[in-house]
N, CA and C atoms as a LAMMPS dump frame, in Angstrom:
ITEM: TIMESTEP
0
ITEM: NUMBER OF ATOMS
393
ITEM: BOX BOUNDS ff ff ff
-5.0000000000000000e+02 5.0000000000000000e+02
-5.0000000000000000e+02 5.0000000000000000e+02
-5.0000000000000000e+02 5.0000000000000000e+02
ITEM: ATOMS id mol type element x y z
1 1 1 N 10.406 -3.712 17.652
2 1 2 C 9.339 -4.588 17.176
3 1 3 C 9.684 -6.031 17.516
4 2 1 N 8.712 -6.858 17.77
5 2 2 C 8.931 -8.249 18.13
6 2 3 C 9.385 -9.052 16.914
7 3 1 N 9.569 -10.357 17.139
8 3 2 C 9.97 -11.247 16.047
9 3 3 C 8.807 -11.591 15.132
10 4 1 N 7.633 -11.059 15.452
11 4 2 C 6.457 -11.309 14.635
12 4 3 C 6.669 -10.74 13.23
13 5 1 N 6.242 -11.49 12.234
14 5 2 C 6.403 -11.025 10.85
15 5 3 C 5.527 -9.822 10.58
16 6 1 N 6.061 -8.906 9.802
17 6 2 C 5.289 -7.763 9.348
18 6 3 C 4.306 -8.266 8.297
19 7 1 N 3.044 -7.907 8.474
20 7 2 C 1.994 -8.329 7.538
21 7 3 C 1.628 -7.156 6.631
22 8 1 N 1.713 -7.39 5.32
23 8 2 C 1.471 -6.347 4.327
24 8 3 C 0.402 -6.81 3.349
25 9 1 N -0.567 -5.949 3.102
26 9 2 C -1.587 -6.199 2.088
27 9 3 C -1.223 -5.389 0.851
28 10 1 N -1.089 -6.053 -0.289
29 10 2 C -0.84 -5.378 -1.563
30 10 3 C -2.138 -5.438 -2.364
31 11 1 N -2.585 -4.269 -2.823
32 11 2 C -3.868 -4.206 -3.521
33 11 3 C -3.769 -3.357 -4.783
34 12 1 N -4.574 -3.711 -5.757
35 12 2 C -4.692 -2.984 -7.021
36 12 3 C -6.095 -2.39 -7.09
37 13 1 N -6.261 -1.13 -6.632
38 13 2 C -7.592 -0.532 -6.675
39 13 3 C -7.951 -0.027 -8.062
40 14 1 N -9.229 0.067 -8.294
41 14 2 C -9.699 0.649 -9.551
42 14 3 C -9.692 -0.327 -10.705
43 15 1 N -9.742 0.224 -11.899
44 15 2 C -9.917 -0.586 -13.103
45 15 3 C -8.62 -0.969 -13.79
46 16 1 N -7.505 -0.523 -13.252
47 16 2 C -6.204 -0.842 -13.828
48 16 3 C -5.999 -2.365 -13.835
49 17 1 N -5.634 -2.903 -14.975
50 17 2 C -5.468 -4.346 -15.099
51 17 3 C -4.029 -4.828 -15.148
52 18 1 N -3.08 -3.97 -14.817
53 18 2 C -1.665 -4.345 -14.881
54 18 3 C -1.119 -4.529 -13.473
55 19 1 N -0.654 -5.744 -13.172
56 19 2 C -0.21 -5.999 -11.803
57 19 3 C 1.216 -6.525 -11.693
58 20 1 N 1.992 -6.399 -12.736
59 20 2 C 3.362 -6.903 -12.681
60 20 3 C 4.151 -6.218 -11.565
61 21 1 N 4.058 -4.881 -11.478
62 21 2 C 4.773 -4.152 -10.435
63 21 3 C 4.35 -4.581 -9.042
64 22 1 N 3.053 -4.76 -8.84
65 22 2 C 2.551 -5.192 -7.529
66 22 3 C 3.116 -6.559 -7.166
67 23 1 N 3.203 -7.441 -8.149
68 23 2 C 3.748 -8.777 -7.891
69 23 3 C 5.245 -8.732 -7.597
70 24 1 N 5.969 -7.839 -8.265
71 24 2 C 7.405 -7.675 -7.987
72 24 3 C 7.603 -7.204 -6.548
73 25 1 N 6.807 -6.212 -6.139
74 25 2 C 6.905 -5.696 -4.768
75 25 3 C 6.522 -6.779 -3.765
76 26 1 N 5.454 -7.503 -4.039
77 26 2 C 5.023 -8.578 -3.129
78 26 3 C 6.145 -9.595 -2.939
79 27 1 N 6.796 -9.986 -4.009
80 27 2 C 7.886 -10.967 -3.911
81 27 3 C 9.065 -10.388 -3.128
82 28 1 N 9.404 -9.131 -3.381
83 28 2 C 10.522 -8.502 -2.677
84 28 3 C 10.252 -8.425 -1.175
85 29 1 N 9.015 -8.092 -0.81
86 29 2 C 8.668 -8.022 0.607
87 29 3 C 8.694 -9.415 1.242
88 30 1 N 8.222 -10.412 0.528
89 30 2 C 8.298 -11.798 1.02
90 30 3 C 9.753 -12.213 1.205
91 31 1 N 10.573 -11.886 0.216
92 31 2 C 12.001 -12.238 0.297
93 31 3 C 12.672 -11.548 1.484
94 32 1 N 12.129 -10.411 1.9
95 32 2 C 12.662 -9.678 3.045
96 32 3 C 12.086 -10.192 4.371
97 33 1 N 11.287 -11.246 4.31
98 33 2 C 10.768 -11.868 5.523
99 33 3 C 9.393 -11.394 5.96
100 34 1 N 8.736 -10.612 5.128
101 34 2 C 7.4 -10.141 5.485
102 34 3 C 6.345 -11.117 4.972
103 35 1 N 5.207 -11.09 5.628
104 35 2 C 4.075 -11.89 5.176
105 35 3 C 3.228 -10.998 4.28
106 36 1 N 3.001 -11.416 3.044
107 36 2 C 2.317 -10.573 2.068
108 36 3 C 1.018 -11.221 1.619
109 37 1 N -0.031 -10.435 1.621
110 37 2 C -1.334 -10.852 1.111
111 37 3 C -1.594 -10.005 -0.127
112 38 1 N -1.788 -10.653 -1.264
113 38 2 C -2.07 -9.923 -2.502
114 38 3 C -3.533 -10.129 -2.849
115 39 1 N -4.282 -9.031 -2.964
116 39 2 C -5.727 -9.132 -3.167
117 39 3 C -6.138 -9.321 -4.618
118 40 1 N -5.221 -9.07 -5.54
119 40 2 C -5.575 -9.2 -6.949
120 40 3 C -6.062 -7.892 -7.54
121 41 1 N -6.517 -7.977 -8.778
122 41 2 C -6.908 -6.81 -9.561
123 41 3 C -8.303 -6.295 -9.212
124 42 1 N -8.506 -5.037 -9.571
125 42 2 C -9.824 -4.379 -9.561
126 42 3 C -10.524 -4.428 -8.201
127 43 1 N -9.8 -4.026 -7.177
128 43 2 C -10.357 -3.984 -5.823
129 43 3 C -10.95 -2.604 -5.547
130 44 1 N -12.058 -2.568 -4.86
131 44 2 C -12.63 -1.293 -4.436
132 44 3 C -11.963 -0.882 -3.12
133 45 1 N -12.015 0.4 -2.781
134 45 2 C -11.492 0.814 -1.475
135 45 3 C -12.128 0.029 -0.324
136 46 1 N -13.429 -0.226 -0.407
137 46 2 C -14.103 -0.999 0.65
138 46 3 C -13.533 -2.411 0.765
139 47 1 N -13.297 -3.051 -0.375
140 47 2 C -12.744 -4.412 -0.369
141 47 3 C -11.333 -4.423 0.229
142 48 1 N -10.557 -3.39 -0.084
143 48 2 C -9.176 -3.31 0.406
144 48 3 C -9.15 -3.15 1.92
145 49 1 N -9.95 -2.232 2.433
146 49 2 C -9.96 -1.994 3.875
147 49 3 C -10.525 -3.203 4.609
148 50 1 N -11.549 -3.819 4.057
149 50 2 C -12.101 -5.038 4.676
150 50 3 C -11.048 -6.141 4.728
151 51 1 N -10.305 -6.322 3.653
152 51 2 C -9.241 -7.336 3.628
153 51 3 C -8.157 -7.005 4.654
154 52 1 N -7.829 -5.728 4.801
155 52 2 C -6.818 -5.323 5.781
156 52 3 C -7.266 -5.674 7.203
157 53 1 N -8.548 -5.482 7.469
158 53 2 C -9.084 -5.835 8.783
159 53 3 C -9.042 -7.348 8.976
160 54 1 N -9.548 -8.07 7.985
161 54 2 C -9.598 -9.54 8.078
162 54 3 C -8.21 -10.148 8.247
163 55 1 N -7.231 -9.582 7.554
164 55 2 C -5.872 -10.137 7.559
165 55 3 C -4.993 -9.551 8.666
166 56 1 N -5.523 -8.567 9.411
167 56 2 C -4.805 -7.958 10.525
168 56 3 C -3.412 -7.488 10.099
169 57 1 N -3.376 -6.654 9.051
170 57 2 C -2.097 -6.193 8.511
171 57 3 C -1.629 -4.908 9.194
172 58 1 N -0.334 -4.663 9.082
173 58 2 C 0.248 -3.427 9.601
174 58 3 C 0.474 -2.405 8.495
175 59 1 N 0.476 -2.897 7.242
176 59 2 C 0.757 -2.038 6.094
177 59 3 C -0.192 -2.399 4.96
178 60 1 N -0.71 -1.363 4.282
179 60 2 C -1.449 -1.547 3.03
180 60 3 C -0.631 -0.868 1.948
181 61 1 N -0.36 -1.589 0.871
182 61 2 C 0.333 -1.025 -0.276
183 61 3 C -0.615 -0.994 -1.464
184 62 1 N -0.85 0.189 -1.992
185 62 2 C -1.709 0.332 -3.168
186 62 3 C -0.835 0.523 -4.392
187 63 1 N -1.105 -0.228 -5.437
188 63 2 C -0.415 -0.061 -6.712
189 63 3 C -1.412 0.552 -7.688
190 64 1 N -1.118 1.792 -8.116
191 64 2 C -2.069 2.522 -8.963
192 64 3 C -1.346 3.036 -10.207
193 65 1 N -1.773 2.556 -11.35
194 65 2 C -1.206 3.007 -12.615
195 65 3 C -2.216 3.791 -13.436
196 66 1 N -3.454 3.835 -12.981
197 66 2 C -4.561 4.369 -13.778
198 66 3 C -4.704 5.882 -13.734
199 67 1 N -4.011 6.539 -12.806
200 67 2 C -4.192 7.979 -12.642
201 67 3 C -5.324 8.336 -11.699
202 68 1 N -5.957 7.345 -11.093
203 68 2 C -7.096 7.59 -10.211
204 68 3 C -6.692 7.735 -8.742
205 69 1 N -5.409 7.946 -8.478
206 69 2 C -4.919 8.02 -7.105
207 69 3 C -5.566 9.142 -6.296
208 70 1 N -5.898 10.264 -6.932
209 70 2 C -6.502 11.38 -6.188
210 70 3 C -7.94 11.098 -5.764
211 71 1 N -8.559 10.097 -6.337
212 71 2 C -9.898 9.668 -5.912
213 71 3 C -9.808 8.449 -4.991
214 72 1 N -8.963 7.493 -5.35
215 72 2 C -8.899 6.227 -4.616
216 72 3 C -8.218 6.352 -3.248
217 73 1 N -7.093 7.045 -3.19
218 73 2 C -6.346 7.123 -1.935
219 73 3 C -7.141 7.843 -0.844
220 74 1 N -7.754 9 -1.112
221 74 2 C -8.548 9.629 -0.048
222 74 3 C -9.678 8.725 0.455
223 75 1 N -10.292 7.971 -0.439
224 75 2 C -11.374 7.07 -0.019
225 75 3 C -10.836 5.948 0.872
226 76 1 N -9.708 5.375 0.501
227 76 2 C -9.101 4.323 1.333
228 76 3 C -8.743 4.899 2.706
229 77 1 N -8.143 6.092 2.727
230 77 2 C -7.777 6.726 4
231 77 3 C -9.021 6.985 4.861
232 78 1 N -10.094 7.464 4.236
233 78 2 C -11.343 7.721 4.956
234 78 3 C -11.88 6.433 5.589
235 79 1 N -11.891 5.362 4.821
236 79 2 C -12.385 4.078 5.336
237 79 3 C -11.475 3.539 6.441
238 80 1 N -10.17 3.713 6.273
239 80 2 C -9.239 3.272 7.322
240 80 3 C -9.531 4.003 8.632
241 81 1 N -9.767 5.297 8.546
242 81 2 C -10.073 6.074 9.757
243 81 3 C -11.397 5.625 10.377
244 82 1 N -12.409 5.412 9.517
245 82 2 C -13.717 4.966 10.018
246 82 3 C -13.604 3.637 10.75
247 83 1 N -12.708 2.78 10.278
248 83 2 C -12.56 1.446 10.868
249 83 3 C -11.523 1.404 11.99
250 84 1 N -10.954 2.556 12.331
251 84 2 C -9.988 2.603 13.428
252 84 3 C -8.621 2.031 13.077
253 85 1 N -8.272 2.068 11.819
254 85 2 C -6.976 1.529 11.389
255 85 3 C -5.899 2.617 11.394
256 86 1 N -5.886 3.42 12.438
257 86 2 C -4.954 4.543 12.522
258 86 3 C -3.502 4.094 12.627
259 87 1 N -3.28 2.88 13.097
260 87 2 C -1.907 2.382 13.242
261 87 3 C -1.418 1.628 12.002
262 88 1 N -2.26 1.483 10.988
263 88 2 C -1.87 0.816 9.743
264 88 3 C -1.278 1.849 8.797
265 89 1 N -0.111 1.55 8.255
266 89 2 C 0.551 2.468 7.317
267 89 3 C 0.019 2.218 5.911
268 90 1 N -0.178 3.289 5.16
269 90 2 C -0.615 3.187 3.77
270 90 3 C 0.511 3.672 2.865
271 91 1 N 0.919 2.812 1.944
272 91 2 C 1.931 3.15 0.945
273 91 3 C 1.261 3.164 -0.416
274 92 1 N 1.754 4.016 -1.3
275 92 2 C 1.221 4.092 -2.658
276 92 3 C 2.37 3.972 -3.628
277 93 1 N 2.187 3.12 -4.616
278 93 2 C 3.187 2.958 -5.661
279 93 3 C 2.517 3.017 -7.016
280 94 1 N 3.328 3.249 -8.028
281 94 2 C 2.797 3.286 -9.382
282 94 3 C 3.121 4.599 -10.057
283 95 1 N 2.264 4.981 -10.959
284 95 2 C 2.457 6.21 -11.723
285 95 3 C 1.781 7.355 -10.978
286 96 1 N 2.55 8.062 -10.189
287 96 2 C 2.039 9.186 -9.407
288 96 3 C 2.838 10.424 -9.819
289 97 1 N 2.184 11.412 -10.436
290 97 2 C 2.909 12.63 -10.823
291 97 3 C 3.545 13.311 -9.61
292 98 1 N 4.737 13.857 -9.794
293 98 2 C 5.452 14.528 -8.707
294 98 3 C 4.598 15.565 -8.001
295 99 1 N 3.78 16.283 -8.766
296 99 2 C 2.977 17.354 -8.161
297 99 3 C 1.859 16.828 -7.256
298 100 1 N 1.577 15.535 -7.291
299 100 2 C 0.53 14.955 -6.445
300 100 3 C 1.075 14.324 -5.166
301 101 1 N 2.371 14.145 -5.076
302 101 2 C 2.966 13.412 -3.948
303 101 3 C 2.739 14.135 -2.62
304 102 1 N 2.982 15.438 -2.572
305 102 2 C 2.831 16.181 -1.313
306 102 3 C 1.41 16.062 -0.759
307 103 1 N 0.413 16.147 -1.625
308 103 2 C -0.983 16.042 -1.17
309 103 3 C -1.271 14.66 -0.602
310 104 1 N -0.713 13.622 -1.215
311 104 2 C -0.922 12.266 -0.704
312 104 3 C -0.268 12.107 0.67
313 105 1 N 0.93 12.63 0.815
314 105 2 C 1.623 12.55 2.105
315 105 3 C 0.854 13.343 3.169
316 106 1 N 0.292 14.475 2.774
317 106 2 C -0.489 15.301 3.696
318 106 3 C -1.755 14.575 4.17
319 107 1 N -2.306 13.739 3.302
320 107 2 C -3.485 12.935 3.67
321 107 3 C -3.156 11.894 4.733
322 108 1 N -1.873 11.549 4.839
323 108 2 C -1.463 10.529 5.792
324 108 3 C -0.8 9.321 5.167
325 109 1 N -0.584 9.358 3.856
326 109 2 C 0.138 8.271 3.199
327 109 3 C 1.557 8.25 3.756
328 110 1 N 2.044 7.072 4.089
329 110 2 C 3.369 6.933 4.699
330 110 3 C 4.498 7.121 3.695
331 111 1 N 4.28 6.667 2.458
332 111 2 C 5.313 6.799 1.441
333 111 3 C 4.734 6.615 0.053
334 112 1 N 5.353 7.265 -0.928
335 112 2 C 4.95 7.15 -2.33
336 112 3 C 6.171 6.692 -3.115
337 113 1 N 5.999 5.618 -3.884
338 113 2 C 7.111 4.996 -4.598
339 113 3 C 6.755 4.83 -6.067
340 114 1 N 7.556 5.431 -6.917
341 114 2 C 7.307 5.366 -8.347
342 114 3 C 8.079 4.248 -9.025
343 115 1 N 7.914 4.133 -10.333
344 115 2 C 8.635 3.118 -11.095
345 115 3 C 10.144 3.294 -10.92
346 116 1 N 10.824 2.19 -10.808
347 116 2 C 12.273 2.229 -10.674
348 116 3 C 12.761 2.344 -9.244
349 117 1 N 11.841 2.474 -8.283
350 117 2 C 12.257 2.531 -6.879
351 117 3 C 12.924 1.217 -6.517
352 118 1 N 14.045 1.292 -5.844
353 118 2 C 14.74 0.103 -5.374
354 118 3 C 13.88 -0.569 -4.3
355 119 1 N 13.637 -1.852 -4.455
356 119 2 C 12.77 -2.557 -3.499
357 119 3 C 13.358 -2.527 -2.089
358 120 1 N 14.673 -2.454 -1.971
359 120 2 C 15.288 -2.353 -0.64
360 120 3 C 14.851 -1.076 0.063
361 121 1 N 14.63 -0.006 -0.709
362 121 2 C 14.168 1.256 -0.121
363 121 3 C 12.758 1.111 0.452
364 122 1 N 11.929 0.329 -0.22
365 122 2 C 10.56 0.1 0.268
366 122 3 C 10.591 -0.745 1.53
367 123 1 N 11.403 -1.797 1.523
368 123 2 C 11.552 -2.646 2.714
369 123 3 C 12.03 -1.805 3.892
370 124 1 N 13.039 -0.982 3.677
371 124 2 C 13.598 -0.13 4.729
372 124 3 C 12.527 0.845 5.24
373 125 1 N 11.775 1.441 4.313
374 125 2 C 10.721 2.385 4.708
375 125 3 C 9.694 1.699 5.624
376 126 1 N 9.274 0.515 5.242
377 126 2 C 8.276 -0.208 6.052
378 126 3 C 8.823 -0.498 7.436
379 127 1 N 10.033 -1.019 7.495
380 127 2 C 10.626 -1.357 8.802
381 127 3 C 10.775 -0.12 9.679
382 128 1 N 11.219 0.983 9.099
383 128 2 C 11.386 2.221 9.875
384 128 3 C 10.041 2.785 10.305
385 129 1 N 9.036 2.706 9.433
386 129 2 C 7.714 3.245 9.761
387 129 3 C 7.071 2.478 10.915
388 130 1 N 7.425 1.214 11.048
389 130 2 C 6.812 0.385 12.092
390 130 3 C 7.656 0.285 13.358
391 131 1 N 8.829 0.888 13.337
392 131 2 C 9.699 0.755 14.525
393 131 3 C 9.379 1.804 15.575
């Protein structure tokens, strides 16, 4: 990969109003030299994908604590495909039951990260996924 900074969009889809984890991840990615765009709370899948296009990101990170991941993630993936964002990696973090992880990965999610994940592991995952 070139010396160009990795651009990451961090988004909070759905009605979940807690964004502390998303902000921690955003800061960790910035500290690792990535350019981070944080969209804020209560984003729709359409708003997230539109922002990813506008910001020309390589990675979208969704923070989901509401339990709506089985509805939100497939919709985001569908919109990404419709918009030709096949080279953009989608990561999901938050409260994701273990039994749902395989299905998310099968949809094309690059990685799923739960509470307590070491931020260095997320940074490493992003760098490896883009190399």
